[in-house]
N, C-alpha and C positions, 0 to 999 in steps of 0.2 A: 669329489674331487674338482666339481663346481660349487662350491660353496667355498672351497680351501681358494679355488682361481681368484674369486672375489674379492676377498678378504689378505690372502699372502701373496699376492701374483704382481705386489711392487707398487710404484705407481701408477700405473696405466689400468689394474685390476679395479685398487680403492677408489680413483678418482669417479673412474665407469660407475661403479658400485654407490657412491656419494649421490652422482648428479641420477643417478635409477632412484632413489629413494627419495630424493627430494621432490622431483616429479612423482611418485606414486603416493611421496605423503602428503602432497600436495592436496592430492587429488581424496585420501583416508581421511585427514582431516574435515571437508567438507562434505564427506557421506556420516561421518562422528557427528559434526555442528547439525545435519537433517537429520538425523534420528533421535537427536535431543530435544528438537521443536517440539516433535508430540508431549512428552511430560514437562516443558518449560510449557507450554501454553495451559496443563491439565492442573499446574501446578497455579498459574495466572487464576486461573479457572477458580480453583480451591479457595484460594484467597481473596479473592473478590465475593464469591457465596461465603464463607468468613464472619466479613465483614459485613455482611447487607442488612441496613436497615432500611428499609420500605418495606411498609404493609400495606397490604393488598386491599386490605380489610379494617375500618375503621370500627368496627361491631366486634371486632375480638380483641379490639386496646386496651392495654391488662391495665387496673384500677392505679390509681397512683398510691406511692409507697416509698419506702426507703432504699428500694431496690427497683428504681427503674430510673428511667433518664430522656430527658424531652431534647429531640435533635430534628431541626427542618436539615432542608441541602441549600449550599450557597455556595455551588457550584460558578465557574468564572472561566474566563481564556484569558491568555497573556499570550501577545501575538501567537503564535505560534503552537503554541502547547496548552493544553488544557489543564485548571485547575479544580481537582477537586475537594471542595471548602464544606466543613457539616460545624454549624452551631450548635453546642449541648449545653443544658442546664440540667446538670446530675440532682436527682431529690431527694436522693439520701445517702447514709453513708455506704449503702451496699449496691450502690447505682453501678448495672452491667458497666465494663469496660471493653471498647473495641479493640480487636487484637490490633499487639502492637505497643499497645498506652500502657503504660505501668499503673499511672494515676492521672486520675482530671487535672488540669490548670485549675488556676483560683480564677475568678473574675477578670476578666478583660486579659488573659492569655492565653496562649497555642500551646501546641506542641505539631511537628512540622515536621514532612520527611526529610530526609540526609538533602536531597537536591535543593528541596524549596528552601531548605537552609542555607546549603550553597547560593543562589541564584541572590536570595533577601541583601547579602551581608556582600554582593559586590555589585559593583554602577552599573550593571546591564536590568540590577532588579529594582532600581530606583523609585520608578513609576507603579510597581507592584505593591510595593512595602507602604506607598502612599492608599493604598486600596483593603488592607489587612492593619487595621490600627490594634493590633491585640504584641503583646510582649513574648517573642519565644522563648520559653522558658522548658523546652524539651523534645527530645527526637521520638520519632514514628518509627518502632522495630522491623527488623524486613517481615517478619510475618503480616504488617499493617499496609503491606503496600505490594501491589500487583508487578511493579518491575521496577528499577534502580534509579531509573531518568521520571519517574514520577513526583510530580510537584502535589502533595495532597497537607492536609491540616486540618485540625478540630481543635475551633477555639469556642470556651465557657464564658456564656453571654446570659446574663439573668434574668429573669422576668420576659424568656422571650414569647407566650404567649400571649401576652399586653402587647411587646414592641411589635410582634407579627401578625397582627391579628388577619391577617386575609392572605396568609401564608399556609403552607401544609406541615405545619409544627406534628410531628408525630412521637408517641410514646411507649419506650421500649421497652424490656425487663431481661433480652437479652438479644444478643447481636447477631445476624448467622443464621437463622429462621422463620423465614417470613411465612406468614399463616399460612399465606396461599396463593400457592405459585401458578403462573400463567402456565398454560397448556401449549407445548410447543408444536408447530404448525411441521408437516411431513416435507422432508429438503425439495428445494426445488430439481428436479431433473438437471433442467441447463448448468447451475452453481455447481453440484456434483460431477458435471463434463468439466467444467471449467478447471475444477479442482485439480483432477485427473491429469488433464494436461497438463497443466502447470507443472505438478511434481515429476511427471514424463519427462518435460525439455526442460527442467532443469536440471532430473538426475542424469541425463545421458550424456552431454558434452564431458561429466566428471567419469565415468565407463571408460569413454575416449580415448580420455587425458590420460589415466592409468593405465588403459592399453598399451597406447603410445610409449606411455615413459619406460616400461618393461624392455621395449626393443633398441633402446637405445644404446648406440654403440655396436651395429649390429656387425657393419663391414670387419671392424679388425678382431671381435671375437670369432668372426668366421675363419679370419686367419690364423686365430688360436688354435679352432678348432684342425684345422687341415695338417698342424704341428703334432698333434695328438693321431691322429692316424698314421704319419708317419714313425710315430712310435708304438705300433699296435692297434689302438683302440679301432672297433669296428663302428659301422653308421650308427646304429642303435646306441652302442655305446655315448658315441658324440653328440648324439642329439638328448641323452641323459645327462652329458654334462652341463652342455648349453642351458638345458633348462635348469639344471641344479645353481650354474650360476645368477639366471633371474630369480632361482627362490630367495638367492642371498638378497640380493636389491629388494625384491617382495615383501622381506619380512625386516630388513634395514628400514624400509618405507613404511610398513607397520609403527614403529619407534618413531621414526620423526613424523609419520602422521598422529601417533600421541599426542607428542610433544606438542606439534601445532594447535593440536584442538587444545590443548589446556592451556597456551595462549590467546586464542582464537576463543573459548571461552570467557578467561578474564576481560579480553577486549569487547566482549557483547556486556559482558554487566557492569561496565561503563559507557558504553553507545546506547546511540535510538536514532532509529530508520524509520519514516512516514510514522511517526508517536508510536510505535513500537517499543519497547524498552524488555527487557526482561533479567532477573537476578544470576550471577554466575550460577549458581548453586542448584539453580534448576536445569540448568542445560544438564541434565545426566542418560546419555542413551540408554535404553532399555537393555537389556543383558541379553536376549536374542537376539535383536540387531546387532549388535556388539560384534557375539561370536558370528553372525553371517557375515558381516565387514573382514574378520580375521580368516575369516575361511576362504570366502572368495576372493579375497585380493592376491593370494597365494597360488591358489589354484589357477584364477585367471593370466597370470604371471607364465604358469606353467602352460597351459595351454597354448597362449597364443604365442610364446617362444615355438614349439614343437608344431604350429598349424604355420609361422611364417618359412621354416626348417626345409617342407617340404616339397620345395620346387628347390633346394639349393644340395646341391652335389659337393659333397664336401670331401675331395681326396688326398692322399699325400702329398702331392706337390701343388696345390692350389684350390682354391673355389671355383669351380662351375660359376661363379656370378659374374666374372670378367667379361665372359663372350658376349657377343648380342642377346639379350635375352628374348625371349618366346611373346609375341604383342600378346593382350591382356585381355580376354576375353568378354563380348558385354551382356551376350545373352542370358547369364545365369544371376546379373550383376542387375539386369531391369528387373528379374523376377520379385526379389524385396520387393521394391516399391509398388508391384501391382499386387502383389499378397495382401500388401498392408493395406492396400485402396480397398481390395474386396474383402477386407477384413471387416472396413466401416460403410462397405457398400449399404448391407443391408438396415443400417441405420439411418439410414437417409429420408430428412423428411416427419420424422418422428415428433423432434419441436418436442414441448413442454406438453403438451397431453397423450402423448403415445408413450406413457411410463418411463420407468428407470431406462436409462444406457446402458447398456450390457459393459458392466467393467470390465473384465477381461478382452472383447473382444474388441474395445475404446485402444486400453493399454496394447494390444498387441498389436493392433493396425496402426497406433503412432510411432510403438517402436520398429518396426519393418520398413516403415516409412522415413524413420530417421538414420536408419543404420543404411536403407539407401544413398542415402548419401554418401558415406564413410567406403561402398562400394563402388560406388561410379566418378569419386573422384581421383582416384588414383589409372582407372581407362583413362580421362578425359585429360589429366592431365600429361600423360604418357603419347596420345593421341594427339593432343595440340602442341605441344613441344617437338615435338618428330617434325612438324611441319613450318616451324621456326628457323628464320634465314638470318641472313647477315646483319653486318649491324657495326656499331664501335666492338671496340675492345670490350668493353664491359658489360658489354650486352654478350655477345661471343663468348666469355668465357659463363655466364650464366647462364646460359642456354645448353651450354654444353655439359655443364656442371648437370642441369636438369635433364637433357637426354640420358647421362648415364645414370640416376638416381633417383629418378621422378616419384617412385616409391618411396621413400624418404621426405623427399618434399613434401608429398600428399599428408602423410600422417601427420608434416606436423603443424599444417591449417584442416585437418581433419572436424578436429574439437570443433575449432570457430566455426566451422560450415556448419556442424548440426543445434549448434548453439544459435545461430544465426535462424535457419531454417525453421526452428523450432520455434524461437520470436517472431517471425513473420508468420505463421500460421497461429498465435496467440494475438499478434495484433492483431489481425485482422479480425479474429472470435472475438476479441474483444469489442471491435468498433464495430461488428455487425448487432451483438446483442444489447450491447449499452442502453441503446434506446430504450429497451425495452425496462430497466432498472434505474433509469434518468425521467426524473418529471419536471415539467413546467412549476413553479412555486405560485407564479400571478404576477409577483412582487416586480418591481420596476426597479433598481439601486439608480438608477438613474435621478427618481422625484426621494428617495429616502435609502440612504445603506446600515442602519440601525435602527433597531423598534425596540423599546423599552416598555415593558406591560407598568399600567401603572394597575393599581386597589380598584380605584371610583375616580370619580370626574373632581372628587372634591379635591384630591392629592393633585392633578393634574397641572394645576398652574405653577405650585410650587417646584414638579419635573421640568415643568419647559423652561421654566424661570431660571432653575441649577442647569438644566444641560445649555441655555441659550448662553451665559455666560460665562460656560467653559470654553476655554482656548483649544482648536479644534474645529470645534462645532460649529458650521457653519447657517443652520437654521433648527430648527427645533418646534412641530405644532403638534399639540393634544388633542385627539378624536375620544368619544368613549359614546359607549349606547346601552341603553334600556329601550324596558317596553310599554308601550301601555296600549288598554283594550277594555273592553267592557266588563261586566261583574262577572259574568261566565264564564269569559276565559279565563279569571283568576279564581273562579271558584269551584268547576269543574274538573275532575283529577283526571279528564280522558285532554285537557290540554283547546278543548273545539271553544267556540266565542271569536268574536271580532279580537283584532288587534293590530298594533301598527307599530314599528321602528323607531325610533325616537334617536334622533346623532345629537348628541353637546360637542359645545366647540364654541369660539370666539369668530370672529368675523375671517380672519387670517386663514383659517382653521377648516371653516366650515366654505370656502373657496377651493377644497383641496377636493370635496367633494362633487360641489354643486357647479354652477353659472352660475354665478350673482351679479347683478348688474349693479348694485350699491345692496347697501350693509351697516348697521348701525346696531350696538348692541341694546337687545331688548327685541330685535325682531323675531318672528318667527316661518319658518318656509314650510312650503309643503312638495313633495318629489312624487309624483305621480310615477306609477309603471310597476314592474317584477309579476306579470302577465302569468310566468310561470313560478315566482318566487310566494312566500304569505303573504306579502302584504298585500297580495291582489283580491284575497277574501275580505279585506278587511276596505279598502280604499277601491271601492266600484269607479273609479274614473279610468278610461282606455284612455292613452295618450291619442292626441290628433295630431296633424300632421305636422305641426313643429314639435310634436317630442314634450310638450307643456301641458295637456290633458285636457279635459271638457272642463263644463260645469256643475255637475255634477260632484262636490267634494266629500259625499260618501260622510262616516263620522267624523268629518274633521268641519263639519258645516258649521257657523259661527252662530255660538251660541251652547253648542252641544257640550255632554258631559263627557267626560274620557275616565278612566280611573288608571294609577299608576301603585306600584308596591313601595312601601316605606324601611319593607326589611324584606331580608336576601329569602326569605321561604316562601315570601308573596300571601299574606297572611292578615297584613295589615295595610289595606287600601285609604289610597287618599285620593280626593276628585281636585281636577284641571278642567276651567272650562277653556273650551276652545278661542280665540278672543278675535277680532272682528280683522282683515286685511291679515289675512295670510296669503303671502303672495303663495304665487304656481313657480315652482322655477328646475331645471334641466337637469339630470345627474350627469355625474362625469364619474369615472373609475378613481377610487380611491388609492392611496400608493401601493397595497395590497393587489389590487385589481380587483377588487368587486365595488357593488353600486348599491349606495345605500339611499334605498325609496324608504319612504313613510316622511317624516316629521324633520328638520331640523331648528335647533333651540340656542340661542345666544344666552349668556350665560344670566342677564338680566329676566328674560322672559321664564328660568326656570322653574316652576314650582318649588316649596320648602320639599328637602328631603329625595327628592329625584335624583341630585346627583350620586348621595351615597349609595346609591345600589346599583348603580351602572359599572360599568365593566373598561377599561382603555386602555388607548396605549401614547407615546411617545412616540413620531416620527422625525427620524434626526438624519441631515444631512451635514457631511464632513470637510472639512477644509484639506485636501490632500498634500497642499503647501508645510503644514504644521505635522512639525516631529509627531511620529505616536499620537497623531489625534483620536483615533479608535480606542487605545488606551487610557488617556483622557476623558475621555466619556465612560468608558467603563467603570472610573476610577470615581467617575461624581454619581454614576446611579447605584455605585455600593453603598456610595454613602447616604443615598437615602433611602434604598432598603438593598442590602446586601444578598436576600432569598429568591428577587426574581434576576433572572441572566440577561443582561441584554443580547439579544437576538440580530448578528449581521444577516444581512439579506443578501441575495444568489440567484441566479434565474434560474437554476436548476438545482434540484437534490438527488441522489443518487444511495441508493439502497446500502441500506448498514452490510450486508452478507456480501453483495456485489463490493464491495468498496473493502472489503476485510482481505478477499481474493487477490481484490488489485494489486493492493496493498500487499500479500504473503508474495506476488510475483516480482514485485519491484526489489525486494527486500532480496530474496535469494539471487534475482538473476544479479544484483549487486555484489551478491558472492562470489556466483560465475564467473562476474566477467574479472573480478579478480584474481580467480583460479585460472581464469581463461591469461590472461597478462605474465601472471608469474610461471604457469607451463609453459607457455611458448618462450620465455625467456632462458628457460632451462634448458631448454629443447635447440633455441639458438647458440646456448651456449657449448654444447655437446658438442653440436654439428660444429665448430668451429675449431673443436679441442682436438675432433677427429681429422680435421683438416690444416693441422695446423703445419706439418713438412712439406706439404704442397701451396700454402702459402707463404710461406719462409721462401720458398725455392723460387716461387716468382719477384719475390722481391730481390731475390739475391739476380737474379735476369734483368735487372731494372725495372720491372714494372712500377707503376707510381701506385703509391697507397691511394688514392683518390679512384685510380681505376677501379682496383681491388672492393673497395667499399662501395663504391656502386654495383660493381658485380654482386656481392652479396644482398645490396637492396633489391636488385631485379630476383637474384634467385627466390625472394619470401613473396616480393609483390606479383610476378607471375602466377603463383601457384593461388592464392588471397585470393588474384580476379577471378581466374579461373573457379575458386571453391562458391567465392558468391556469387559468382550467376548462376553457380549449381544451386546453392541453399536459396537463391531468391525462389527459383521454378519450383522445387520441391517445397516450402515453404508457401507459396502462393497456392497450392497443389493443394497439399492439407488444407491450407484454411478454406479454402472453397468446399472441401469434404465435411468439417468442422461444421461450417453457417448452413451445407445442407441438410445435415443431422437435426441443428438448432432448429431447421422452420427458418433461419431470417434472409433476406435478400443478399444474393453472393453481391458483394460490392469488392473494389480495391482503394484501399487507402495507401496511397500510393508516397505521402509526403512520412507515414508511419514507415511505409519497407525502405524507403532510404534513409530514413535517420539510424532504425535498426543496421541498416550496411555500413553507414557512414562510423557509427561506432564503434564496430569490428573491424573496419579499414584505420580508424584510428588508436585501435590498441593493437596491433599490429605495425603502427608506424611507428608508434609510443617505443615498442619492444625491439625493433629493427635498434632505434635510434640509444637504446639505452644496451645495446651490444657492438656498437660501436667501440666505445674504449675500450673494451676486452680484444677485438678484432685489431686494432691500431699495437697494442701491444704484441702480436702474434705477428704483426709485419718487420719482424725482424732478420734478417741471415743469420744470428744464433738460434734462433729456429730450428736449424739442419741438425745440431749435435745430437750426440745419441751418447749411449752406455751399450 
């Protein structure tokens, strides 16, 4: 009978069932998407593994044959997107093909991912087209790209070993099977804890919204149930009919959820969040998790309905809910957060060295603390609104409505409060442990914003000149390094003997590493120091008070002979005689934060062959006033050597695992935020529908529309304000517990806390504004018409 009332009870029945189904469906779709994430990530990893082209051991490289291919990495970055590039040279007709590639393009051609093809054909990809001077002759299939929005290409380049002798050109007989895999480290307990908390915090609001959705239209439903009592049904039968009616909305919600899931799945295949994209086909929830959702949602609908009717007396002549309800009790509501804190307490101070955190206690404790928000909020709203006094008409209408049905108002904002409490706790946790996963690079972005690695000083002049001429580059300086020493250093297997570092560069570049009063091409300088470094064994000079060293210059005494290598193996040695007049200068930090002690040489002073075996970098400062200055510099570097990706400098760097968890949180929070807004809008529309006749009566008696609109705004603002206050308290308490568990110093990120509460308040305000148009349509006297 409950099912029939939902679908055959006229406009009132199916409209309530439809709203319930939309609310439940939004939650179900997010649960299904969440259940599909593991399969999507596994599919991404499998495709990444299948196209692997990295050999960890050059000794196992196959011999050249008609079944081998040469591969070298040519990765790049375009604005905020990574570009995966591979230069290939098939060595025979049976050369292995990477996944998704049907055949290798001809020399000078490339096959690209669909999204890269789209970007290259658009105006936005003009600069990237300049960087990839190859003809697009095909598209990579879905088996060869990890995500739908990935930028990836394979370009055929002949004579790669000759063109890129200093690059790691690898020979492969097959893709996807590296000869030696890197050993996996034990998972970091704190990162595991972060992952658990993220999952719980993101899924808890979904459950709260689903439980709220199945309770829509409760007051009108109870009045219909009173009519059933009048025609002969007893209390238990009435409750079963109510459960059946809720079950109908939940079952329809499963259908809506499946539809929303399919729509979201399709949209996810064409979207990218935080540089993460998936293919639509990969978003397939496991059968077990799908079955769990199908069973749990209707069961929850029945359970919630029976639980809410426990204190409602439905009699033939009415519902005893209209009388003054009994005050909500506080003591049992406090037990939930206290029990949650009790579960987390044994793990306080455990940190990273105390072993793995007990996952069951962590999940249970966090769930109880967050459920505590939903238990305490109705009491807080009821207690507060009971003490609210007089004011403008709009305020009085809102307060009186809240006093009569504070439970409905609390249910509407419960999900928001839970989401905010969890977000605040995570914000504190990430801020507290972030320092352990963020390290200082030592680099100074104010002196250089980009570093381009150069194989040797021989090529630095060309690199520096080309980058200097690039539009958007302010300045480019090149420095290279190598070593000199005695014969023992080069001939001994253990590297013993005297040696010294040599820095090569022109005068302008050497001024980046030392204080030079004067400098001309042909000068040689000595930089003493490095008491804790490798130069101290060779340069036996201790710096004096001025920091420029004493009189004993060690191996750098004029007329001494020092050796240097002219091949990469260090077997062919040449001699260099220390000239007279080597000046001693003081070192300063170079752009990387390093101090280069040893010898500084200008080009004319460099002995023959030393530049060929050095290794160097060009440090680039950019002109921010030029649009896309970074991309222009990258284009110049790629034209010189596409296999050496320029590095952008940052003051700090973050652990990859930590960054992935944080990205997952941001992606998940975006989805939950969308659910919050949509569910709140559905709840608001349902409440307006239930009060249609009341609102029409007030308009008929002359109440201004502005007054009624403000009253609706106050009815939302008061509960959300109380919910945010409670959520902030619970969230801060949970954050302190989690920080105590990780052994981190407890601190309060008030900027982050205010941001989280502000976002939630903004979402509620937006929902309220969106509900005003339907409210204005309801504010008409003809809403009193009935049949």
